[in-house]
Gaussian input, Z-matrix of N, CA and C with variables (Angstrom, degrees):
# hf/3-21g

backbone

0 1
 N
 C     1     B1
 C     2     B2     1     A1
 N     3     B3     2     A2     1     D1
 C     4     B4     3     A3     2     D2
 C     5     B5     4     A4     3     D3
 N     6     B6     5     A5     4     D4
 C     7     B7     6     A6     5     D5
 C     8     B8     7     A7     6     D6
 N     9     B9     8     A8     7     D7
 C    10    B10     9     A9     8     D8
 C    11    B11    10    A10     9     D9
 N    12    B12    11    A11    10    D10
 C    13    B13    12    A12    11    D11
 C    14    B14    13    A13    12    D12
 N    15    B15    14    A14    13    D13
 C    16    B16    15    A15    14    D14
 C    17    B17    16    A16    15    D15
 N    18    B18    17    A17    16    D16
 C    19    B19    18    A18    17    D17
 C    20    B20    19    A19    18    D18
 N    21    B21    20    A20    19    D19
 C    22    B22    21    A21    20    D20
 C    23    B23    22    A22    21    D21
 N    24    B24    23    A23    22    D22
 C    25    B25    24    A24    23    D23
 C    26    B26    25    A25    24    D24
 N    27    B27    26    A26    25    D25
 C    28    B28    27    A27    26    D26
 C    29    B29    28    A28    27    D27
 N    30    B30    29    A29    28    D28
 C    31    B31    30    A30    29    D29
 C    32    B32    31    A31    30    D30
 N    33    B33    32    A32    31    D31
 C    34    B34    33    A33    32    D32
 C    35    B35    34    A34    33    D33
 N    36    B36    35    A35    34    D34
 C    37    B37    36    A36    35    D35
 C    38    B38    37    A37    36    D36
 N    39    B39    38    A38    37    D37
 C    40    B40    39    A39    38    D38
 C    41    B41    40    A40    39    D39
 N    42    B42    41    A41    40    D40
 C    43    B43    42    A42    41    D41
 C    44    B44    43    A43    42    D42
 N    45    B45    44    A44    43    D43
 C    46    B46    45    A45    44    D44
 C    47    B47    46    A46    45    D45
 N    48    B48    47    A47    46    D46
 C    49    B49    48    A48    47    D47
 C    50    B50    49    A49    48    D48
 N    51    B51    50    A50    49    D49
 C    52    B52    51    A51    50    D50
 C    53    B53    52    A52    51    D51
 N    54    B54    53    A53    52    D52
 C    55    B55    54    A54    53    D53
 C    56    B56    55    A55    54    D54
 N    57    B57    56    A56    55    D55
 C    58    B58    57    A57    56    D56
 C    59    B59    58    A58    57    D57
 N    60    B60    59    A59    58    D58
 C    61    B61    60    A60    59    D59
 C    62    B62    61    A61    60    D60
 N    63    B63    62    A62    61    D61
 C    64    B64    63    A63    62    D62
 C    65    B65    64    A64    63    D63
 N    66    B66    65    A65    64    D64
 C    67    B67    66    A66    65    D65
 C    68    B68    67    A67    66    D66
 N    69    B69    68    A68    67    D67
 C    70    B70    69    A69    68    D68
 C    71    B71    70    A70    69    D69
 N    72    B72    71    A71    70    D70
 C    73    B73    72    A72    71    D71
 C    74    B74    73    A73    72    D72
 N    75    B75    74    A74    73    D73
 C    76    B76    75    A75    74    D74
 C    77    B77    76    A76    75    D75
 N    78    B78    77    A77    76    D76
 C    79    B79    78    A78    77    D77
 C    80    B80    79    A79    78    D78
 N    81    B81    80    A80    79    D79
 C    82    B82    81    A81    80    D80
 C    83    B83    82    A82    81    D81
 N    84    B84    83    A83    82    D82
 C    85    B85    84    A84    83    D83
 C    86    B86    85    A85    84    D84
 N    87    B87    86    A86    85    D85
 C    88    B88    87    A87    86    D86
 C    89    B89    88    A88    87    D87
 N    90    B90    89    A89    88    D88
 C    91    B91    90    A90    89    D89
 C    92    B92    91    A91    90    D90
 N    93    B93    92    A92    91    D91
 C    94    B94    93    A93    92    D92
 C    95    B95    94    A94    93    D93
 N    96    B96    95    A95    94    D94
 C    97    B97    96    A96    95    D95
 C    98    B98    97    A97    96    D96
 N    99    B99    98    A98    97    D97
 C   100   B100    99    A99    98    D98
 C   101   B101   100   A100    99    D99
 N   102   B102   101   A101   100   D100
 C   103   B103   102   A102   101   D101
 C   104   B104   103   A103   102   D102
 N   105   B105   104   A104   103   D103
 C   106   B106   105   A105   104   D104
 C   107   B107   106   A106   105   D105
 N   108   B108   107   A107   106   D106
 C   109   B109   108   A108   107   D107
 C   110   B110   109   A109   108   D108
 N   111   B111   110   A110   109   D109
 C   112   B112   111   A111   110   D110
 C   113   B113   112   A112   111   D111
 N   114   B114   113   A113   112   D112
 C   115   B115   114   A114   113   D113
 C   116   B116   115   A115   114   D114
 N   117   B117   116   A116   115   D115
 C   118   B118   117   A117   116   D116
 C   119   B119   118   A118   117   D117
 N   120   B120   119   A119   118   D118
 C   121   B121   120   A120   119   D119
 C   122   B122   121   A121   120   D120
 N   123   B123   122   A122   121   D121
 C   124   B124   123   A123   122   D122
 C   125   B125   124   A124   123   D123
 N   126   B126   125   A125   124   D124
 C   127   B127   126   A126   125   D125
 C   128   B128   127   A127   126   D126
 N   129   B129   128   A128   127   D127
 C   130   B130   129   A129   128   D128
 C   131   B131   130   A130   129   D129
 N   132   B132   131   A131   130   D130
 C   133   B133   132   A132   131   D131
 C   134   B134   133   A133   132   D132
 N   135   B135   134   A134   133   D133
 C   136   B136   135   A135   134   D134
 C   137   B137   136   A136   135   D135
 N   138   B138   137   A137   136   D136
 C   139   B139   138   A138   137   D137
 C   140   B140   139   A139   138   D138
 N   141   B141   140   A140   139   D139
 C   142   B142   141   A141   140   D140
 C   143   B143   142   A142   141   D141
 N   144   B144   143   A143   142   D142
 C   145   B145   144   A144   143   D143
 C   146   B146   145   A145   144   D144
 N   147   B147   146   A146   145   D145
 C   148   B148   147   A147   146   D146
 C   149   B149   148   A148   147   D147
 N   150   B150   149   A149   148   D148
 C   151   B151   150   A150   149   D149
 C   152   B152   151   A151   150   D150
 N   153   B153   152   A152   151   D151
 C   154   B154   153   A153   152   D152
 C   155   B155   154   A154   153   D153
 N   156   B156   155   A155   154   D154
 C   157   B157   156   A156   155   D155
 C   158   B158   157   A157   156   D156
 N   159   B159   158   A158   157   D157
 C   160   B160   159   A159   158   D158
 C   161   B161   160   A160   159   D159
 N   162   B162   161   A161   160   D160
 C   163   B163   162   A162   161   D161
 C   164   B164   163   A163   162   D162
 N   165   B165   164   A164   163   D163
 C   166   B166   165   A165   164   D164
 C   167   B167   166   A166   165   D165
 N   168   B168   167   A167   166   D166
 C   169   B169   168   A168   167   D167
 C   170   B170   169   A169   168   D168
 N   171   B171   170   A170   169   D169
 C   172   B172   171   A171   170   D170
 C   173   B173   172   A172   171   D171
 N   174   B174   173   A173   172   D172
 C   175   B175   174   A174   173   D173
 C   176   B176   175   A175   174   D174
 N   177   B177   176   A176   175   D175
 C   178   B178   177   A177   176   D176
 C   179   B179   178   A178   177   D177
 N   180   B180   179   A179   178   D178
 C   181   B181   180   A180   179   D179
 C   182   B182   181   A181   180   D180
 N   183   B183   182   A182   181   D181
 C   184   B184   183   A183   182   D182
 C   185   B185   184   A184   183   D183
 N   186   B186   185   A185   184   D184
 C   187   B187   186   A186   185   D185
 C   188   B188   187   A187   186   D186
 N   189   B189   188   A188   187   D187
 C   190   B190   189   A189   188   D188
 C   191   B191   190   A190   189   D189
 N   192   B192   191   A191   190   D190
 C   193   B193   192   A192   191   D191
 C   194   B194   193   A193   192   D192
 N   195   B195   194   A194   193   D193
 C   196   B196   195   A195   194   D194
 C   197   B197   196   A196   195   D195
 N   198   B198   197   A197   196   D196
 C   199   B199   198   A198   197   D197
 C   200   B200   199   A199   198   D198

   B1=1.3435
   B2=1.4816
   B3=1.2061
   B4=1.5143
   B5=1.4938
   B6=1.3896
   B7=1.4943
   B8=1.5352
   B9=1.3396
   B10=1.5313
   B11=1.4554
   B12=1.3294
   B13=1.4129
   B14=1.5501
   B15=1.3148
   B16=1.4729
   B17=1.4891
   B18=1.2277
   B19=1.4714
   B20=1.5888
   B21=1.3864
   B22=1.4819
   B23=1.6521
   B24=1.2224
   B25=1.4549
   B26=1.5644
   B27=1.3332
   B28=1.5441
   B29=1.4949
   B30=1.3323
   B31=1.6066
   B32=1.5855
   B33=1.3252
   B34=1.5153
   B35=1.5457
   B36=1.4244
   B37=1.4638
   B38=1.4544
   B39=1.2973
   B40=1.3866
   B41=1.4931
   B42=1.3341
   B43=1.4972
   B44=1.4513
   B45=1.2866
   B46=1.6459
   B47=1.4152
   B48=1.3704
   B49=1.4333
   B50=1.5348
   B51=1.3726
   B52=1.3694
   B53=1.5259
   B54=1.2759
   B55=1.5448
   B56=1.4855
   B57=1.4003
   B58=1.4287
   B59=1.5257
   B60=1.2750
   B61=1.4597
   B62=1.5531
   B63=1.2993
   B64=1.5371
   B65=1.5271
   B66=1.4075
   B67=1.4143
   B68=1.5102
   B69=1.3093
   B70=1.5718
   B71=1.4255
   B72=1.3451
   B73=1.4555
   B74=1.5100
   B75=1.3925
   B76=1.3501
   B77=1.6571
   B78=1.3323
   B79=1.5250
   B80=1.4724
   B81=1.1998
   B82=1.3986
   B83=1.5321
   B84=1.4402
   B85=1.4549
   B86=1.5413
   B87=1.3279
   B88=1.4203
   B89=1.5999
   B90=1.2851
   B91=1.4185
   B92=1.6270
   B93=1.3132
   B94=1.3623
   B95=1.6360
   B96=1.3620
   B97=1.4413
   B98=1.5584
   B99=1.4005
   B100=1.3593
   B101=1.6051
   B102=1.2405
   B103=1.4441
   B104=1.4153
   B105=1.2917
   B106=1.5489
   B107=1.5292
   B108=1.2692
   B109=1.5365
   B110=1.6395
   B111=1.1714
   B112=1.4355
   B113=1.6150
   B114=1.3470
   B115=1.5104
   B116=1.4249
   B117=1.3854
   B118=1.4780
   B119=1.5405
   B120=1.3228
   B121=1.5012
   B122=1.6021
   B123=1.3244
   B124=1.4664
   B125=1.5528
   B126=1.3194
   B127=1.5005
   B128=1.6144
   B129=1.1820
   B130=1.4635
   B131=1.6104
   B132=1.3034
   B133=1.5742
   B134=1.5286
   B135=1.3871
   B136=1.3930
   B137=1.5496
   B138=1.2468
   B139=1.5031
   B140=1.5536
   B141=1.3430
   B142=1.4316
   B143=1.5776
   B144=1.4036
   B145=1.4698
   B146=1.5204
   B147=1.3033
   B148=1.5331
   B149=1.5375
   B150=1.4482
   B151=1.3203
   B152=1.5925
   B153=1.3024
   B154=1.3697
   B155=1.4734
   B156=1.4231
   B157=1.4532
   B158=1.4813
   B159=1.3278
   B160=1.5113
   B161=1.6774
   B162=1.2981
   B163=1.5997
   B164=1.4649
   B165=1.3633
   B166=1.4028
   B167=1.5946
   B168=1.2891
   B169=1.5061
   B170=1.5161
   B171=1.3720
   B172=1.5342
   B173=1.4210
   B174=1.3404
   B175=1.4773
   B176=1.7319
   B177=1.2717
   B178=1.4973
   B179=1.6376
   B180=1.3319
   B181=1.4338
   B182=1.5488
   B183=1.3513
   B184=1.3822
   B185=1.5866
   B186=1.3905
   B187=1.4876
   B188=1.5481
   B189=1.2477
   B190=1.3804
   B191=1.6161
   B192=1.3746
   B193=1.4645
   B194=1.5109
   B195=1.2716
   B196=1.3765
   B197=1.6367
   B198=1.2466
   B199=1.5156
   B200=1.4499
   A1=112.61
   A2=120.95
   A3=126.23
   A4=110.88
   A5=120.29
   A6=117.27
   A7=111.69
   A8=120.28
   A9=124.10
   A10=113.06
   A11=121.06
   A12=127.84
   A13=112.28
   A14=115.35
   A15=118.34
   A16=112.49
   A17=124.76
   A18=135.29
   A19=105.06
   A20=114.11
   A21=115.01
   A22=108.06
   A23=115.86
   A24=126.86
   A25=109.58
   A26=115.93
   A27=114.74
   A28=110.87
   A29=113.67
   A30=113.29
   A31=104.85
   A32=116.95
   A33=118.35
   A34=113.08
   A35=113.60
   A36=115.18
   A37=113.97
   A38=118.50
   A39=122.13
   A40=117.08
   A41=114.55
   A42=124.24
   A43=120.21
   A44=112.40
   A45=118.53
   A46=107.04
   A47=123.33
   A48=126.63
   A49=112.06
   A50=121.20
   A51=124.59
   A52=107.59
   A53=119.69
   A54=121.37
   A55=112.43
   A56=119.27
   A57=117.62
   A58=109.79
   A59=127.11
   A60=126.58
   A61=112.56
   A62=109.50
   A63=124.06
   A64=109.58
   A65=112.03
   A66=116.97
   A67=113.42
   A68=114.85
   A69=116.19
   A70=108.54
   A71=111.60
   A72=115.47
   A73=113.08
   A74=123.06
   A75=127.50
   A76=106.69
   A77=113.00
   A78=118.75
   A79=113.38
   A80=124.67
   A81=126.04
   A82=113.65
   A83=111.63
   A84=114.16
   A85=109.44
   A86=121.05
   A87=122.82
   A88=105.00
   A89=111.86
   A90=121.69
   A91=113.82
   A92=116.59
   A93=117.64
   A94=111.29
   A95=119.49
   A96=119.96
   A97=111.15
   A98=116.88
   A99=114.82
   A100=115.21
   A101=113.49
   A102=124.43
   A103=112.76
   A104=116.07
   A105=115.23
   A106=110.14
   A107=116.23
   A108=120.93
   A109=104.35
   A110=118.13
   A111=126.56
   A112=107.11
   A113=116.66
   A114=110.36
   A115=110.09
   A116=111.59
   A117=117.54
   A118=115.02
   A119=117.30
   A120=122.85
   A121=109.57
   A122=114.75
   A123=117.21
   A124=108.54
   A125=115.19
   A126=123.08
   A127=106.22
   A128=116.14
   A129=118.04
   A130=104.46
   A131=111.90
   A132=121.36
   A133=99.56
   A134=115.48
   A135=122.67
   A136=104.17
   A137=119.29
   A138=122.46
   A139=105.40
   A140=113.80
   A141=127.52
   A142=109.94
   A143=111.59
   A144=121.09
   A145=108.97
   A146=110.56
   A147=114.19
   A148=105.58
   A149=117.29
   A150=124.38
   A151=117.29
   A152=112.00
   A153=122.61
   A154=110.93
   A155=112.19
   A156=118.11
   A157=110.12
   A158=114.35
   A159=119.85
   A160=109.16
   A161=113.65
   A162=106.27
   A163=110.46
   A164=124.08
   A165=125.59
   A166=108.55
   A167=111.72
   A168=115.81
   A169=111.30
   A170=115.76
   A171=114.89
   A172=116.28
   A173=116.76
   A174=118.26
   A175=106.85
   A176=112.49
   A177=115.97
   A178=105.08
   A179=120.17
   A180=120.22
   A181=112.07
   A182=115.04
   A183=122.42
   A184=110.93
   A185=107.60
   A186=109.32
   A187=116.59
   A188=121.39
   A189=126.99
   A190=106.29
   A191=114.20
   A192=120.47
   A193=117.31
   A194=115.95
   A195=120.05
   A196=122.41
   A197=111.54
   A198=118.36
   A199=103.45
   D1=126.12
   D2=177.15
   D3=-71.61
   D4=121.28
   D5=-176.45
   D6=-98.20
   D7=14.88
   D8=174.89
   D9=-45.22
   D10=-32.13
   D11=-177.06
   D12=-63.61
   D13=-22.75
   D14=-179.04
   D15=-76.09
   D16=-18.13
   D17=-178.77
   D18=-68.18
   D19=-41.54
   D20=179.42
   D21=-139.32
   D22=74.60
   D23=-175.91
   D24=-44.98
   D25=-50.41
   D26=-173.95
   D27=-76.62
   D28=-33.45
   D29=177.52
   D30=-64.90
   D31=-47.93
   D32=178.39
   D33=-53.61
   D34=-36.36
   D35=176.04
   D36=-69.11
   D37=-36.07
   D38=174.34
   D39=-66.07
   D40=-40.19
   D41=167.64
   D42=-73.88
   D43=-4.33
   D44=177.72
   D45=68.36
   D46=34.92
   D47=-178.53
   D48=-118.46
   D49=8.83
   D50=177.17
   D51=-94.52
   D52=110.07
   D53=-173.87
   D54=-79.48
   D55=-3.93
   D56=178.44
   D57=-94.16
   D58=-4.56
   D59=179.10
   D60=-67.50
   D61=117.34
   D62=172.44
   D63=-70.83
   D64=-62.21
   D65=-175.60
   D66=-170.02
   D67=159.11
   D68=176.51
   D69=-91.30
   D70=130.54
   D71=178.84
   D72=-114.27
   D73=178.22
   D74=-172.96
   D75=-55.77
   D76=-40.90
   D77=-172.92
   D78=-102.85
   D79=-2.93
   D80=177.80
   D81=163.80
   D82=-142.05
   D83=-174.34
   D84=-126.69
   D85=125.80
   D86=175.40
   D87=-84.92
   D88=129.87
   D89=-175.07
   D90=-131.31
   D91=144.88
   D92=175.97
   D93=-72.17
   D94=132.07
   D95=179.82
   D96=-56.85
   D97=138.70
   D98=175.88
   D99=-63.79
   D100=-33.95
   D101=176.51
   D102=-107.28
   D103=121.69
   D104=-174.16
   D105=-97.66
   D106=87.96
   D107=178.00
   D108=-69.27
   D109=-35.94
   D110=179.09
   D111=-130.19
   D112=136.46
   D113=-176.64
   D114=-68.09
   D115=142.95
   D116=-178.06
   D117=89.98
   D118=-7.42
   D119=-176.77
   D120=-46.92
   D121=126.94
   D122=178.52
   D123=-135.23
   D124=161.64
   D125=-177.25
   D126=-127.96
   D127=148.77
   D128=168.83
   D129=-110.57
   D130=124.42
   D131=177.80
   D132=-96.98
   D133=130.17
   D134=-178.46
   D135=-73.12
   D136=147.45
   D137=172.91
   D138=-141.23
   D139=132.61
   D140=0.53
   D141=-63.63
   D142=163.28
   D143=-174.56
   D144=-69.00
   D145=131.17
   D146=177.35
   D147=-134.72
   D148=160.74
   D149=179.75
   D150=-74.54
   D151=-26.57
   D152=-179.28
   D153=-155.07
   D154=161.91
   D155=179.10
   D156=-62.17
   D157=-36.89
   D158=-176.99
   D159=-70.30
   D160=-10.86
   D161=172.90
   D162=-85.89
   D163=-1.49
   D164=177.56
   D165=-78.46
   D166=146.18
   D167=169.77
   D168=-63.70
   D169=159.82
   D170=179.41
   D171=-59.92
   D172=-32.01
   D173=179.51
   D174=-71.46
   D175=-45.32
   D176=-174.32
   D177=-69.37
   D178=-33.23
   D179=178.99
   D180=-67.99
   D181=-34.98
   D182=179.54
   D183=-67.67
   D184=-48.24
   D185=173.06
   D186=-60.04
   D187=-31.81
   D188=-175.66
   D189=-72.45
   D190=-48.00
   D191=-178.47
   D192=-74.46
   D193=-16.39
   D194=179.24
   D195=-87.14
   D196=11.03
   D197=-171.49
   D198=-84.37

């Protein structure tokens, strides 16, 4: 498996090239964790992309946290 998508995860998501994406959600993308510390480990990437949860608007932050 080519790991080039790891260099630009969001770009790979937008190009439909990120094999770890489970689904698009209201507040971002649910993806399978690259490293499986626990079987089934998943992460939610906020979308639009932000540097920190605090960078989201109150509405977007609420959507992200209510999942």
